[in-house]
N, C-alpha and C positions, 0 to 999 in steps of 0.2 A: 693371964695364966702364968704361973711360975714355971721356970725352966727346970725340968727334972733330968736326972742323969740318964735314965734308961727310957727315953722317949722313942716311940716306934716310928715317928716321922723323920725324914732325912734332915740332917743338919745343914744350915745354909750360912751360918756366921762362924768365922774363924774362932771366936772365943768359946764356941761350943765343943771344940776339939781339945779336950783336956790333955795337957802334956804331949801334944803332937806337933809342936812347932818345928822340931828338928826333922821329922819325917816329911812335913809339908814342904819345907825349904829344900830338902834333898830331892823330892819328887819334882819340884819346880825347876831345879837345876838340871835334872836329867832331861826333862821335856825341852827346856831351852837349848840344850846341846844335841837334841834329837837322838839321844841314846835310847837303848832298850831298857825297860824296867819291868820287873815282875813284883806285884804286890801280894805277899803271902802272909798268912797268919791263921790262927785258930778261928773257929766260928764266932761270929758276933763281936769281933774286935774293932770293926769300922773300916774294913777294906773298901767296900763299895761306896760308902759315904766319902772316904778320902778321895776317891776317883771322881765323884759326882760333881 
């Protein structure tokens, strides 16, 4: 099955996060330093998938 942009299933591979490399690296850095992070954004932008 071809990968589609608006698939309803959770993403599991990093290449499926289009243009989100900066956000992923920032979140990883925050977690490694045990800092507090809030993931905010409009509906259906990928907040839950980013944290999954």
